[in-house]
Residue, then its C-alpha position, 0 to 999 in steps of 0.5 A: m400448088r406444090s411449089g407454093q406449099t414448099r415455099f410456105c414451108l421453107k418460110s415457116y421453117c426459117a421463121a421458126c429457126s430465127l425465133s428458136p433460142v439456139s443462139s445463146g450468145p449472152a448466156s455463153f459469154s456469161t458462162g465463159r466469164s464465170s469459168a474464167f473468174g473461177s479459174l483465176l480465183a483457184l489460181v490465187f488460192i493455189s499459187p501460195l502452195i506452189w510457191v512453198v513447194v518451189c521454195s522448199f527446194s530452191p537455194q536460200p541464204g541462212s538455210a541448209q540449201s544455200k546453193g543450188w537446188g536440192v533436198n537439204n531442207y528436208l534432210t535438216l527437217f528429218g534430223y531435227q531433235e527427235g527426228l521427223p518420223k517421231y513428230l509425224f508419228n505423234s501427229v498421226v496418233v493425235t489425229l487418229v484419236a481426234v477423228v475416231f472420237s469425233v465421229v463416234v461421239c458426234t454421231l451418237a450425240g446427233y442421233s440422240f438429239s434428233r431421235f429421242d425425246y427426253p427432258g433437257r434435250n434442247l438444253g443439252f444441245m444448246v450447252t454443246l453449241s455454247i462451247l463455241m462461245v468459250p475463248y479457245a485458250s481460256l480452257l487450256i490452262p485449267l485442262m492442263v492442271w486437271y490433266k496433271d491430276i488424272g495422269l493425262n498431262d504430256s500424253l498424245l491421248g490427252v491432246g486428241l481428246v481436247i481437240t475432240l472437245f472443240q470439235l463437238p459443237m459444229s460436228t454435233f450440229i452437222m450430225r443432228n441435221a443429217f439425222d433430221a433429214i431422214p424419215k423416221d419410217m425407216e427406223e420404224a420399219a427396222m424396229v418392226d423387223g426386230c431391231n433395237s435403236l442401236q441396231s437400227l442406227i448401225k444397220i439403217l441410218v449410218p449408211v445414209v448419213k455416211p457423207s456427214m460422218v466423212t465431213v465430221g472426220l475430215l474437219a477433225f483431221l484438219e483441225a488435229w493435223n494442223n493444230f498448234m495451240i493445244p500441243l503447245y500447252l499440253s505436250s513436251s518436246s518429245n511428244a510434240t506434233l509436227p506443227l509445234a516442232l516446225v515452230n521450234m525449229r524456225q529459230q536458229t542461232m542469232g535469231v535467224i529463221d530457217y525458212g527453207a526447213t520451215e517450208a519443207g515442213v509445210v509441204i509435208l503437212m500439206i500433202p496428206a491434207a490435200i490428198l484427203f480433201l481431194a479424195l473425199q470432196k464429194y462426201y464433204v459437200k454432201g455432208f454439209m448439204a445434208g439436212a438442208v431439206k428435211g423429209 
């Protein structure tokens, strides 16, 4: 009797094993195929960056590194006109101005559009978003004329402020969505404890929307660090940023393009952006997802 029960249990166990979803062959294959496709796609995107880095050190006709491998292209870039340190300094100043103003202004604007009810609130938000519909270059010449009148022409501060202007629509939209996702109970509790609106913003809400603020800052950094058009209109050669200096340096005598020095400049431009994006990627994704679900 006991042996019959044992055989019955073994059969039941084997049947249960055969029915259990342990064997996930198709699912594993699908996951592996997705991983392979993702790796291939990442390789497609990263291969031009690797190619630029290699070419900046490799020998190329018409460049300072015409024979053998070396850093002559970087030395050429370092000694071009005002010098690489000057152009890097200009880029850093413009980027800091754009990042600080974008984060501060868009955080306050997003908080205002999200929390306060006043006449013209929705109209003001739509006007801010309408900046996206204005052609980028159509404002630069009027701004250049206006900057001459107020003394901001050919200044790094003026370039940073214009970049901030074009960052306002998207960044304000991100910050308003981030504040909309936070329950108002948190602010009300802070105000019961004696905080005013500004104190509740700084002490309660800012730590919660920090990922969105990082996203706004990173977007402003990428735009200011790589921008070419605005410095072209508003800066002289002494206040040129690194992208503008690279374009000016490309042309040598007889119209020959110095690809080696240009690629060296691209590598220098790429390094800070890549480091910041990799370091802040977690906050970047969270900032874009903020506001997807309210409450």
